[in-house]
SERO-4910 file (N, C-alpha, C, O; in steps of 0.05 Angstrom, whole numbers):
BEGIN
 pado doro    nc1    nc2    nc3   cac1   cac2   cac3    cc1    cc2    cc3    oc1    oc2    oc3
  Unk    A   2212   2252   2153   2215   2258   2183   2203   2253   2205   2186   2268   2212
  Unk    A   2210   2229   2221   2191   2234   2239   2168   2260   2252   2172   2282   2242
  Unk    A   2155   2258   2265   2136   2289   2278   2148   2308   2279   2140   2329   2268
  Unk    A   2181   2306   2300   2183   2333   2298   2186   2363   2280   2190   2387   2283
  Unk    A   2179   2340   2257   2191   2360   2231   2153   2379   2222   2151   2403   2218
  Unk    A   2146   2374   2221   2111   2385   2241   2109   2395   2259   2093   2413   2257
  Unk    A   2117   2393   2279   2117   2405   2303   2137   2439   2300   2133   2462   2309
  Unk    A   2154   2427   2284   2170   2454   2285   2152   2479   2257   2155   2503   2255
  Unk    A   2124   2448   2231   2109   2478   2232   2098   2488   2235   2098   2512   2227
  Unk    A   2079   2476   2251   2057   2490   2267   2069   2506   2283   2061   2529   2280
  Unk    A   2095   2504   2309   2100   2532   2322   2117   2552   2291   2127   2574   2294
  Unk    A   2115   2542   2273   2142   2571   2258   2108   2585   2257   2104   2608   2264
  Unk    A   2088   2568   2250   2068   2580   2229   2029   2580   2258   2005   2581   2256
  Unk    A   2048   2579   2278   2019   2577   2299   2009   2607   2312   1991   2608   2328
  Unk    A   2030   2638   2298   2013   2661   2316   2012   2673   2288   2016   2697   2284
  Unk    A   2003   2651   2258   2003   2673   2230   1965   2669   2224   1948   2652   2227
  Unk    A   1966   2686   2219   1929   2678   2226   1919   2662   2195   1926   2660   2172
  Unk    A   1897   2652   2212   1891   2649   2188   1879   2645   2168   1855   2653   2167
  Unk    A   1897   2627   2137   1892   2631   2118   1874   2610   2105   1866   2592   2120
  Unk    A   1860   2607   2064   1853   2597   2058   1879   2572   2055   1902   2577   2047
  Unk    A   1868   2549   2064   1892   2518   2053   1888   2507   2045   1865   2498   2049
  Unk    A   1908   2493   2021   1884   2490   1997   1894   2449   2013   1911   2449   2030
  Unk    A   1884   2431   2007   1896   2409   2013   1905   2382   2024   1894   2360   2022
  Unk    A   1928   2389   2034   1957   2371   2040   1963   2385   2038   1977   2365   2039
  Unk    A   1979   2425   2032   1985   2438   2037   2004   2429   2050   2022   2416   2039
  Unk    A   2003   2434   2071   2023   2424   2097   2033   2392   2107   2042   2389   2129
  Unk    A   2030   2368   2085   2054   2342   2081   2016   2330   2082   1995   2340   2074
  Unk    A   2030   2293   2104   2018   2279   2101   2023   2270   2124   2030   2289   2137
  Unk    A   2022   2254   2136   2021   2231   2164   2008   2209   2153   1990   2206   2136
  Unk    A   2028   2186   2171   2019   2156   2160   2036   2145   2181   2057   2149   2193
  Unk    A   2006   2121   2179   2007   2107   2210   2038   2086   2201   2049   2085   2179
  Unk    A   2043   2076   2216   2059   2049   2218   2045   2026   2231   2043   2022   2255
  Unk    A   2033   2006   2200   2026   1977   2205   2031   1973   2237   2012   1975   2252
  Unk    A   2057   1969   2248   2069   1952   2264   2073   1964   2290   2087   1954   2307
  Unk    A   2055   1997   2295   2062   2003   2318   2039   2042   2321   2029   2061   2310
  Unk    A   2043   2035   2333   2029   2053   2329   2040   2091   2328   2027   2112   2335
  Unk    A   2067   2087   2316   2077   2103   2310   2067   2120   2293   2045   2111   2287
  Unk    A   2071   2141   2282   2047   2173   2259   2062   2186   2250   2063   2209   2260
  Unk    A   2081   2179   2224   2114   2196   2209   2093   2221   2205   2070   2219   2212
  Unk    A   2104   2245   2193   2099   2261   2188   2125   2267   2161   2149   2271   2165
  Unk    A   2108   2265   2131   2124   2275   2109   2112   2303   2100   2090   2313   2107
  Unk    A   2127   2311   2085   2124   2338   2068   2121   2344   2048   2115   2366   2039
  Unk    A   2130   2309   2026   2113   2307   1998   2105   2297   1982   2081   2302   1988
  Unk    A   2104   2282   1957   2081   2256   1956   2090   2258   1930   2102   2276   1918
  Unk    A   2083   2241   1924   2082   2225   1880   2060   2204   1881   2061   2182   1894
  Unk    A   2045   2211   1869   2024   2192   1861   2021   2176   1840   2015   2193   1823
  Unk    A   2020   2162   1832   2010   2156   1805   1994   2139   1792   2004   2117   1784
  Unk    A   1968   2143   1786   1955   2118   1772   1963   2113   1744   1954   2131   1730
  Unk    A   1972   2101   1734   1966   2079   1723   1955   2063   1709   1963   2044   1695
  Unk    A   1924   2076   1714   1909   2056   1714   1895   2074   1689   1885   2059   1672
  Unk    A   1890   2103   1682   1896   2128   1674   1916   2121   1654   1904   2110   1636
  Unk    A   1946   2123   1648   1954   2145   1642   1954   2123   1617   1952   2099   1617
  Unk    A   1957   2152   1587   1947   2140   1562   1980   2140   1546   1985   2131   1524
  Unk    A   2007   2156   1574   2031   2149   1557   2056   2168   1581   2060   2188   1595
  Unk    A   2062   2151   1574   2089   2149   1602   2104   2172   1584   2124   2178   1596
  Unk    A   2102   2183   1565   2136   2211   1551   2121   2223   1573   2134   2231   1592
  Unk    A   2086   2226   1573   2071   2259   1574   2072   2257   1602   2052   2270   1610
  Unk    A   2089   2245   1624   2081   2233   1654   2119   2250   1662   2138   2235   1658
  Unk    A   2125   2276   1669   2144   2278   1693   2162   2271   1717   2186   2271   1723
  Unk    A   2133   2265   1727   2141   2255   1736   2167   2224   1743   2182   2224   1763
  Unk    A   2167   2202   1722   2177   2200   1709   2204   2196   1684   2208   2211   1665
  Unk    A   2213   2182   1688   2226   2176   1665   2238   2145   1654   2253   2129   1665
  Unk    A   2226   2142   1630   2238   2116   1624   2261   2106   1615   2274   2117   1597
  Unk    A   2274   2075   1632   2310   2076   1628   2313   2070   1597   2292   2064   1586
  Unk    A   2335   2070   1581   2356   2057   1560   2380   2046   1572   2400   2055   1583
  Unk    A   2374   2028   1567   2408   2028   1579   2417   1995   1577   2403   1983   1593
  Unk    A   2434   1978   1565   2451   1960   1556   2478   1943   1582   2499   1954   1590
  Unk    A   2469   1917   1588   2491   1908   1608   2503   1879   1600   2494   1857   1608
  Unk    A   2525   1883   1582   2538   1847   1567   2527   1833   1590   2510   1845   1604
  Unk    A   2533   1814   1595   2528   1789   1603   2558   1787   1620   2581   1789   1613
  Unk    A   2546   1780   1642   2578   1774   1661   2577   1748   1686   2557   1741   1698
  Unk    A   2608   1735   1689   2593   1729   1704   2573   1695   1707   2586   1676   1698
  Unk    A   2554   1690   1715   2545   1663   1713   2508   1668   1688   2491   1654   1678
  Unk    A   2516   1703   1691   2495   1689   1660   2501   1693   1631   2522   1693   1618
  Unk    A   2479   1698   1626   2477   1678   1596   2476   1699   1569   2487   1701   1547
  Unk    A   2457   1712   1587   2465   1741   1566   2457   1770   1572   2476   1779   1585
  Unk    A   2450   1776   1572   2463   1804   1572   2433   1818   1580   2412   1806   1574
  Unk    A   2433   1848   1595   2401   1857   1594   2397   1886   1585   2411   1905   1594
  Unk    A   2378   1890   1565   2381   1914   1554   2347   1928   1566   2328   1913   1570
  Unk    A   2346   1951   1569   2322   1967   1587   2309   1983   1558   2317   2007   1559
  Unk    A   2298   1979   1542   2279   1991   1527   2250   2000   1525   2229   1996   1536
  Unk    A   2263   2017   1502   2221   2044   1518   2195   2015   1501   2174   2010   1513
  Unk    A   2200   2005   1484   2186   1990   1473   2172   1974   1484   2153   1961   1475
  Unk    A   2194   1973   1524   2167   1934   1531   2164   1953   1562   2169   1945   1585
  Unk    A   2156   1977   1554   2144   1999   1582   2117   2010   1550   2114   2023   1530
  Unk    A   2100   1987   1575   2078   1990   1552   2056   1998   1572   2052   1988   1594
  Unk    A   2040   2023   1558   2015   2034   1585   1984   2013   1574   1987   2002   1553
  Unk    A   1972   2010   1581   1947   1996   1591   1922   2004   1593   1903   1989   1593
  Unk    A   1922   2043   1596   1896   2044   1604   1866   2024   1614   1857   2004   1603
  Unk    A   1857   2038   1638   1827   2033   1631   1811   2033   1613   1810   2056   1604
  Unk    A   1788   2007   1595   1772   2029   1573   1748   2029   1581   1732   2027   1563
  Unk    A   1738   2029   1606   1729   2050   1617   1717   2053   1644   1718   2034   1660
  Unk    A   1708   2070   1650   1696   2069   1686   1683   2043   1703   1687   2037   1727
  Unk    A   1668   2030   1685   1660   2007   1700   1675   1981   1689   1670   1974   1666
  Unk    A   1691   1965   1704   1691   1936   1690   1729   1949   1693   1731   1973   1697
  Unk    A   1758   1930   1692   1762   1926   1711   1787   1912   1684   1799   1891   1687
  Unk    A   1790   1929   1659   1803   1910   1631   1807   1933   1621   1792   1951   1625
  Unk    A   1838   1937   1598   1854   1950   1587   1834   1956   1570   1814   1944   1565
  Unk    A   1844   1985   1560   1832   1983   1524   1857   1968   1501   1860   1976   1478
  Unk    A   1875   1944   1513   1891   1934   1490   1893   1908   1514   1915   1901   1525
  Unk    A   1855   1891   1522   1855   1879   1519   1880   1867   1545   1904   1872   1544
  Unk    A   1865   1848   1568   1871   1843   1599   1882   1866   1622   1873   1889   1623
  Unk    A   1897   1858   1635   1906   1875   1662   1901   1907   1661   1921   1920   1653
  Unk    A   1890   1914   1663   1897   1950   1665   1919   1951   1680   1926   1936   1697
  Unk    A   1937   1986   1663   1948   1984   1687   1984   1997   1662   1988   1996   1638
  Unk    A   2002   2007   1688   2023   1993   1669   2052   1977   1675   2067   1975   1695
  Unk    A   2053   1962   1641   2067   1935   1635   2096   1937   1626   2107   1935   1605
  Unk    A   2105   1944   1652   2139   1928   1646   2142   1898   1634   2137   1879   1648
  Unk    A   2148   1895   1608   2155   1874   1598   2182   1861   1592   2198   1878   1585
  Unk    A   2194   1830   1592   2213   1820   1586   2210   1806   1561   2202   1782   1563
  Unk    A   2214   1816   1536   2211   1791   1512   2224   1762   1519   2244   1757   1534
  Unk    A   2210   1747   1506   2207   1735   1510   2247   1715   1488   2253   1723   1466
  Unk    A   2261   1693   1502   2276   1688   1477   2305   1713   1497   2308   1729   1516
  Unk    A   2324   1697   1469   2359   1711   1475   2345   1735   1457   2323   1728   1447
  Unk    A   2355   1766   1450   2353   1791   1430   2374   1797   1435   2393   1792   1450
  Unk    A   2363   1816   1412   2380   1845   1405   2412   1838   1410   2424   1851   1428
  Unk    A   2425   1820   1396   2460   1818   1410   2467   1812   1422   2489   1821   1427
  Unk    A   2456   1790   1439   2468   1775   1455   2449   1789   1472   2441   1807   1457
  Unk    A   2437   1792   1494   2403   1799   1505   2381   1805   1509   2367   1817   1493
  Unk    A   2373   1796   1536   2353   1795   1532   2332   1834   1544   2339   1854   1556
  Unk    A   2307   1827   1532   2297   1869   1528   2285   1857   1559   2282   1833   1565
  Unk    A   2282   1875   1571   2265   1889   1594   2254   1913   1594   2240   1926   1577
  Unk    A   2260   1916   1609   2231   1948   1619   2242   1967   1643   2232   1957   1663
  Unk    A   2254   1985   1651   2260   1999   1659   2244   2036   1669   2251   2054   1654
  Unk    A   2227   2045   1690   2225   2073   1690   2242   2068   1718   2250   2051   1733
  Unk    A   2243   2099   1712   2268   2104   1748   2238   2134   1756   2223   2138   1737
  Unk    A   2234   2150   1782   2216   2175   1781   2239   2191   1781   2262   2185   1788
  Unk    A   2230   2215   1770   2242   2237   1767   2262   2255   1789   2282   2269   1789
  Unk    A   2242   2245   1803   2259   2261   1847   2280   2239   1836   2280   2223   1818
  Unk    A   2302   2249   1859   2318   2238   1862   2326   2248   1892   2348   2242   1903
  Unk    A   2315   2257   1899   2312   2278   1929   2298   2265   1951   2293   2279   1970
  Unk    A   2292   2242   1951   2263   2213   1963   2296   2225   1988   2320   2229   1985
  Unk    A   2275   2225   2010   2297   2223   2038   2272   2216   2058   2253   2231   2059
  Unk    A   2274   2198   2072   2265   2176   2078   2225   2169   2072   2217   2185   2054
  Unk    A   2202   2152   2082   2175   2159   2072   2170   2136   2076   2181   2119   2090
  Unk    A   2158   2137   2069   2129   2117   2061   2131   2116   2027   2135   2135   2013
  Unk    A   2125   2076   2016   2120   2071   1998   2110   2052   1994   2109   2032   2009
  Unk    A   2099   2056   1969   2074   2040   1961   2067   2030   1938   2059   2050   1926
  Unk    A   2064   2007   1920   2053   2000   1900   2047   1978   1883   2064   1962   1876
  Unk    A   2017   1978   1873   1993   1969   1868   2008   1946   1844   2002   1954   1822
  Unk    A   2022   1924   1842   2028   1910   1827   2025   1882   1826   2015   1870   1845
  Unk    A   2035   1868   1798   2017   1846   1799   2041   1830   1786   2057   1844   1775
  Unk    A   2045   1805   1785   2070   1794   1776   2069   1774   1756   2047   1763   1753
  Unk    A   2084   1769   1745   2070   1749   1716   2080   1727   1730   2099   1724   1744
  Unk    A   2059   1709   1721   2078   1666   1722   2091   1655   1713   2092   1631   1719
  Unk    A   2111   1666   1694   2114   1650   1670   2147   1658   1685   2159   1678   1694
  Unk    A   2151   1623   1682   2192   1630   1690   2209   1648   1689   2202   1654   1666
  Unk    A   2222   1659   1692   2257   1659   1671   2253   1701   1684   2263   1716   1668
  Unk    A   2242   1713   1707   2256   1735   1707   2246   1750   1728   2223   1746   1737
  Unk    A   2262   1769   1737   2276   1780   1756   2247   1818   1763   2247   1826   1740
  Unk    A   2239   1827   1770   2224   1840   1776   2212   1861   1802   2193   1861   1817
  Unk    A   2232   1876   1798   2229   1891   1827   2218   1924   1825   2213   1936   1804
  Unk    A   2216   1936   1857   2198   1954   1865   2223   1975   1887   2218   1977   1911
  Unk    A   2246   1988   1877   2252   1998   1912   2267   2022   1898   2262   2030   1875
  Unk    A   2287   2033   1917   2293   2059   1920   2321   2051   1916   2332   2031   1923
  Unk    A   2329   2072   1902   2357   2072   1907   2384   2095   1888   2378   2108   1868
  Unk    A   2405   2095   1897   2419   2130   1911   2439   2108   1902   2444   2116   1880
  Unk    A   2452   2086   1905   2481   2070   1895   2476   2049   1911   2460   2049   1930
  Unk    A   2493   2025   1901   2489   2005   1901   2494   1985   1937   2490   1961   1944
  Unk    A   2507   2013   1954   2499   2006   1979   2484   2029   1996   2492   2038   2018
  Unk    A   2460   2038   1981   2436   2052   1989   2419   2038   1979   2408   2054   1963
  Unk    A   2408   2019   1978   2379   2012   1971   2369   1992   1986   2379   1976   2001
  Unk    A   2338   1998   1975   2320   1984   1999   2297   1960   1976   2279   1973   1966
  Unk    A   2295   1937   1969   2290   1938   1950   2268   1917   1965   2270   1906   1987
  Unk    A   2236   1912   1937   2223   1890   1947   2225   1875   1919   2227   1889   1899
  Unk    A   2224   1850   1917   2239   1837   1903   2224   1798   1886   2223   1777   1899
  Unk    A   2218   1802   1865   2200   1782   1849   2213   1754   1834   2208   1754   1810
  Unk    A   2224   1738   1840   2236   1710   1815   2221   1697   1807   2202   1691   1822
  Unk    A   2220   1690   1787   2183   1679   1779   2195   1644   1781   2176   1628   1783
  Unk    A   2213   1636   1781   2235   1614   1775   2221   1606   1802   2219   1582   1804
  Unk    A   2209   1620   1827   2206   1607   1843   2173   1599   1858   2167   1588   1879
  Unk    A   2160   1609   1840   2133   1605   1831   2122   1585   1815   2118   1595   1793
  Unk    A   2113   1550   1815   2098   1548   1801   2070   1541   1790   2055   1556   1803
  Unk    A   2055   1526   1772   2039   1523   1768   2034   1489   1772   2049   1470   1767
  Unk    A   2004   1489   1782   1986   1512   1791   1999   1530   1816   2014   1523   1835
  Unk    A   1989   1556   1811   1978   1577   1830   2000   1562   1863   1993   1541   1874
  Unk    A   2021   1576   1872   2043   1579   1901   2026   1595   1909   2020   1617   1901
  Unk    A   2018   1576   1932   2012   1599   1966   2028   1574   1986   2034   1551   1983
  Unk    A   2031   1591   2006   2049   1622   2012   2072   1614   1970   2076   1595   1956
  Unk    A   2076   1630   1970   2095   1654   1961   2116   1662   1961   2117   1682   1976
  Unk    A   2134   1659   1953   2161   1663   1973   2167   1701   1940   2165   1703   1916
  Unk    A   2179   1725   1974   2188   1737   1963   2211   1751   1972   2216   1743   1995
  Unk    A   2234   1774   1961   2258   1776   1981   2250   1807   1982   2239   1823   1967
  Unk    A   2261   1808   2006   2271   1831   2014   2300   1832   2018   2314   1812   2022
  Unk    A   2311   1857   2015   2337   1857   2015   2332   1896   2015   2322   1913   2000
  Unk    A   2354   1895   2050   2381   1909   2030   2403   1915   2029   2418   1906   2046
  Unk    A   2417   1936   2006   2429   1938   2002   2458   1960   2019   2464   1982   2011
  Unk    A   2466   1951   2034   2487   1965   2044   2523   1962   2046   2536   1947   2032
  Unk    A   2535   1979   2064   2569   1979   2046   2580   1936   2048   2570   1914   2045
  Unk    A   2618   1954   2059   2616   1919   2054   2629   1924   2079   2649   1910   2081
  Unk    A   2625   1942   2101   2627   1939   2129   2599   1912   2147   2600   1900   2168
  Unk    A   2581   1913   2125   2554   1899   2143   2546   1874   2132   2547   1869   2108
  Unk    A   2539   1860   2147   2547   1842   2149   2505   1833   2132   2482   1839   2139
  Unk    A   2514   1821   2114   2499   1801   2087   2479   1789   2107   2456   1795   2103
  Unk    A   2483   1780   2118   2466   1756   2127   2433   1770   2146   2411   1762   2154
  Unk    A   2448   1793   2146   2425   1814   2166   2410   1827   2146   2386   1827   2152
  Unk    A   2418   1844   2114   2400   1853   2095   2394   1835   2083   2400   1842   2060
  Unk    A   2386   1814   2081   2371   1790   2061   2347   1769   2073   2350   1750   2088
  Unk    A   2325   1779   2062   2296   1756   2078   2285   1747   2056   2282   1765   2039
  Unk    A   2282   1737   2054   2271   1711   2031   2244   1713   2044   2247   1716   2069
  Unk    A   2213   1712   2034   2200   1712   2065   2176   1700   2041   2179   1700   2016
  Unk    A   2152   1688   2057   2132   1678   2041   2097   1696   2049   2091   1706   2071
  Unk    A   2080   1697   2024   2065   1717   2030   2041   1692   2011   2044   1676   1993
  Unk    A   2010   1704   2032   1991   1681   2026   1983   1686   2004   1958   1689   2002
  Unk    A   2001   1691   1978   1973   1697   1962   1999   1688   1944   2022   1682   1950
  Unk    A   1986   1689   1921   2011   1679   1884   2011   1702   1880   1994   1716   1890
  Unk    A   2035   1712   1864   2041   1751   1857   2027   1756   1842   2017   1778   1839
  Unk    A   2023   1729   1823   2015   1731   1790   1976   1740   1789   1966   1751   1769
  Unk    A   1965   1735   1805   1933   1731   1809   1916   1746   1801   1897   1742   1787
  Unk    A   1929   1780   1819   1923   1805   1809   1935   1827   1828   1958   1826   1836
  Unk    A   1918   1844   1836   1932   1862   1836   1937   1857   1873   1919   1850   1889
  Unk    A   1965   1864   1880   1975   1878   1914   1980   1906   1915   1984   1925   1900
  Unk    A   1979   1896   1946   2004   1927   1958   2037   1912   1978   2042   1902   1999
  Unk    A   2054   1922   1948   2074   1926   1964   2081   1934   1985   2070   1915   1996
  Unk    A   2095   1954   2013   2098   1976   2019   2118   1977   2038   2116   1967   2060
  Unk    A   2138   1992   2028   2166   1994   2044   2161   2019   2054   2156   2036   2037
  Unk    A   2161   2032   2096   2171   2045   2100   2202   2047   2113   2217   2032   2125
  Unk    A   2204   2076   2104   2228   2081   2109   2240   2102   2140   2229   2121   2152
  Unk    A   2254   2094   2141   2265   2125   2175   2289   2123   2173   2299   2108   2156
  Unk    A   2304   2136   2189   2318   2137   2200   2341   2114   2206   2364   2111   2197
  Unk    A   2327   2101   2222   2338   2074   2243   2329   2043   2234   2338   2021   2241
  Unk    A   2305   2053   2211   2284   2031   2204   2273   2026   2180   2255   2040   2171
  Unk    A   2282   2007   2168   2266   1995   2132   2237   1977   2153   2242   1964   2173
  Unk    A   2221   1980   2145   2200   1953   2136   2182   1959   2128   2171   1981   2128
  Unk    A   2172   1931   2116   2162   1919   2100   2132   1905   2111   2125   1894   2131
  Unk    A   2118   1914   2082   2089   1901   2077   2076   1891   2058   2087   1895   2036
  Unk    A   2045   1871   2058   2048   1867   2028   2014   1865   2048   2011   1858   2071
  Unk    A   1990   1873   2024   1960   1876   2029   1962   1881   2074   1950   1872   2093
  Unk    A   1987   1903   2072   1971   1913   2098   1989   1897   2117   2005   1909   2131
  Unk    A   1987   1876   2118   2013   1858   2127   2028   1870   2138   2027   1893   2131
  Unk    A   2047   1863   2157   2080   1860   2167   2086   1846   2160   2069   1828   2157
  Unk    A   2122   1838   2151   2129   1822   2133   2161   1822   2147   2173   1801   2152
  Unk    A   2171   1846   2152   2198   1836   2158   2199   1865   2165   2180   1879   2159
  Unk    A   2225   1878   2181   2220   1901   2201   2266   1903   2184   2272   1890   2164
  Unk    A   2286   1922   2199   2309   1911   2196   2324   1941   2203   2321   1960   2187
  Unk    A   2341   1944   2227   2358   1961   2239   2380   1962   2224   2388   1985   2220
  Unk    A   2396   1940   2212   2416   1947   2200   2417   1957   2174   2401   1950   2157
  Unk    A   2433   1970   2170   2443   1975   2143   2432   2008   2131   2440   2022   2113
  Unk    A   2414   2011   2148   2392   2027   2132   2399   2057   2110   2411   2075   2123
  Unk    A   2397   2060   2093   2409   2067   2074   2396   2118   2095   2378   2128   2109
  Unk    A   2429   2128   2076   2416   2153   2098   2416   2167   2075   2396   2182   2078
  Unk    A   2428   2173   2050   2424   2195   2024   2395   2185   2015   2383   2163   2016
  Unk    A   2392   2204   2009   2373   2219   1989   2372   2201   1957   2395   2197   1948
  Unk    A   2344   2189   1936   2345   2176   1924   2328   2175   1912   2310   2182   1926
  Unk    A   2318   2169   1885   2291   2166   1885   2284   2140   1875   2302   2125   1867
  Unk    A   2249   2126   1871   2250   2104   1865   2255   2084   1843   2245   2091   1822
  Unk    A   2262   2070   1843   2254   2053   1809   2234   2031   1808   2225   2026   1830
  Unk    A   2225   2017   1785   2216   1994   1778   2221   1978   1753   2217   1979   1729
  Unk    A   2229   1965   1769   2239   1943   1728   2231   1913   1731   2226   1898   1750
  Unk    A   2231   1908   1700   2232   1878   1705   2249   1856   1686   2238   1856   1664
  Unk    A   2280   1830   1686   2294   1834   1664   2294   1814   1674   2284   1811   1697
  Unk    A   2310   1790   1656   2325   1779   1653   2354   1768   1644   2364   1775   1623
  Unk    A   2368   1749   1664   2396   1742   1648   2407   1717   1644   2431   1716   1643
  Unk    A   2396   1700   1643   2390   1677   1638   2407   1676   1664   2430   1669   1658
  Unk    A   2405   1682   1689   2427   1670   1704   2414   1651   1733   2401   1657   1753
  Unk    A   2424   1632   1723   2407   1611   1741   2410   1609   1767   2394   1593   1777
  Unk    A   2420   1617   1777   2425   1632   1803   2405   1650   1816   2397   1651   1839
  Unk    A   2399   1666   1792   2368   1693   1798   2349   1683   1781   2334   1664   1781
  Unk    A   2359   1712   1759   2334   1714   1742   2308   1690   1734   2284   1686   1733
  Unk    A   2348   1669   1728   2332   1647   1712   2333   1650   1680   2352   1664   1673
  Unk    A   2310   1637   1652   2305   1649   1642   2315   1651   1616   2320   1627   1611
  Unk    A   2324   1669   1587   2286   1677   1593   2274   1669   1590   2279   1646   1583
  Unk    A   2251   1674   1592   2211   1660   1582   2213   1651   1573   2235   1654   1562
  Unk    A   2197   1631   1563   2187   1621   1538   2159   1641   1533   2137   1632   1530
  Unk    A   2165   1659   1533   2140   1676   1511   2146   1694   1535   2159   1691   1555
  Unk    A   2129   1718   1524   2138   1749   1529   2123   1745   1568   2102   1734   1574
  Unk    A   2138   1754   1581   2128   1756   1606   2112   1786   1609   2117   1804   1592
  Unk    A   2097   1789   1628   2087   1820   1633   2079   1825   1661   2058   1817   1670
  Unk    A   2099   1840   1677   2092   1863   1705   2075   1877   1706   2077   1894   1689
  Unk    A   2055   1880   1719   2026   1900   1704   2025   1921   1739   2020   1910   1760
  Unk    A   2032   1954   1735   2031   1958   1761   2015   1980   1760   2017   1993   1739
  Unk    A   1995   1991   1780   1972   1999   1782   1979   2030   1792   1983   2050   1779
  Unk    A   1980   2027   1810   1991   2054   1825   2020   2052   1844   2032   2032   1853
  Unk    A   2027   2078   1847   2055   2084   1860   2043   2103   1872   2032   2119   1858
  Unk    A   2042   2106   1903   2039   2134   1926   2049   2122   1943   2041   2102   1954
  Unk    A   2088   2147   1951   2094   2152   1962   2104   2177   1980   2115   2197   1970
  Unk    A   2103   2176   1997   2099   2200   2014   2139   2210   2027   2155   2192   2023
  Unk    A   2145   2223   2035   2174   2223   2038   2188   2258   2038   2186   2276   2022
  Unk    A   2199   2254   2058   2218   2284   2047   2237   2289   2042   2251   2269   2039
  Unk    A   2249   2310   2038   2268   2303   2021   2289   2332   2018   2277   2353   2015
  Unk    A   2318   2333   2019   2330   2347   2019   2336   2376   2027   2358   2386   2031
  Unk    A   2315   2388   2028   2303   2408   2042   2270   2411   2046   2253   2429   2043
  Unk    A   2272   2376   2059   2244   2387   2062   2232   2407   2084   2208   2413   2084
  Unk    A   2259   2420   2111   2239   2433   2113   2238   2477   2113   2235   2498   2126
  Unk    A   2241   2471   2101   2255   2501   2087   2222   2504   2056   2208   2524   2051
  Unk    A   2221   2472   2040   2204   2470   2030   2185   2479   2030   2177   2496   2014
  Unk    A   2164   2463   2060   2140   2464   2070   2131   2479   2088   2107   2479   2094
  Unk    A   2159   2502   2106   2146   2541   2106   2138   2548   2081   2117   2560   2082
  Unk    A   2146   2545   2054   2131   2559   2035   2116   2563   2032   2108   2586   2030
  Unk    A   2099   2534   2028   2085   2521   2016   2065   2517   2040   2042   2523   2033
  Unk    A   2067   2508   2069   2049   2501   2090   2041   2531   2097   2054   2544   2113
  Unk    A   2007   2547   2078   2002   2572   2093   1982   2566   2124   1986   2576   2147
  Unk    A   1965   2552   2117   1966   2552   2151   1956   2524   2156   1938   2510   2149
  Unk    A   1985   2524   2180   1976   2488   2192   1964   2473   2218   1973   2454   2231
  Unk    A   1936   2494   2222   1931   2497   2239   1896   2485   2220   1873   2482   2228
  Unk    A   1906   2484   2203   1867   2485   2187   1867   2457   2176   1879   2451   2155
  Unk    A   1852   2439   2190   1853   2414   2178   1839   2391   2162   1821   2373   2165
  Unk    A   1865   2407   2134   1852   2392   2118   1886   2398   2110   1895   2382   2093
  Unk    A   1906   2422   2122   1923   2426   2114   1950   2389   2109   1957   2379   2088
  Unk    A   1955   2382   2138   1960   2348   2136   1941   2337   2130   1920   2344   2141
  Unk    A   1940   2305   2101   1933   2300   2098   1942   2265   2109   1966   2259   2112
  Unk    A   1926   2251   2112   1919   2215   2133   1923   2200   2101   1906   2209   2087
  Unk    A   1941   2180   2087   1925   2168   2069   1918   2152   2065   1932   2132   2068
  Unk    A   1887   2148   2054   1875   2117   2053   1891   2104   2048   1911   2108   2034
  Unk    A   1878   2075   2069   1894   2052   2067   1891   2042   2032   1869   2049   2023
  Unk    A   1907   2026   2011   1896   2028   1988   1882   2010   1974   1890   1987   1979
  Unk    A   1859   2013   1955   1845   1976   1948   1875   1962   1938   1896   1973   1934
  Unk    A   1865   1931   1937   1882   1915   1932   1876   1897   1887   1886   1884   1869
  Unk    A   1858   1909   1895   1853   1914   1853   1844   1944   1843   1846   1967   1852
  Unk    A   1836   1933   1823   1829   1962   1812   1806   1967   1814   1801   1944   1821
  Unk    A   1780   1981   1815   1776   1993   1818   1754   2008   1795   1746   2031   1799
***
């Protein structure tokens, strides 16, 4: 929520004796690149995929397994499998190669061709937290350069409460396309004009050339998108109002109108990090319990700008 929540926390503890404060225990203040406004959030989810060795051990994320048969113009179904969720941590603290070779990070793979009973195998993980209500959400991502997949980083409660950053590799050409297309989508109810919720835009780089940061800030009255710290689009229409969680996925079903594909060979989409600063359905009560001394200079943290590539 806006800074009013921070003011409430400070007021509540204004006359409490100074205590030893843990770093960031009162929350996080984020800066809007598109304005001079700051927002205050009580909770955090930071995932360093460059150093994760096993996603099973990461309580912040739930690996997804499901299958949807082919419908409409899709040539195949979609099958999300555990085997296509692959960790590739940095091989050393020097350099930027993973232990499996290639780019380090969390790999979500789409398998080549029609597999598993008429479905194409892809990959998906979802945050264990499903109580996120407004926040600033950032992902370090490298998309595939192979034609025929859809990749996404998004907030989700249901099909009418969703905020997407989506990639369609069929839009990219070889050699690398610059500027490249990116799809920014808000899913709202049937009473909202969908033309105001779907924004094809471009970024001045090729999404498969390395890691880039994609970000959306969600407040009660707007959703604002950025790429590598540059403003892309802002919408005040169809803004979600229900708590939910984050999802990362990569898939194909052969639909010529969307994902196309399947890809000619296994396609890889990598994540180096997720950084989410958010409120919850119980932020005020939780913050009062956790925030011992809001006047301590370390009690509220300002997240640093993120590096575009692994360091």
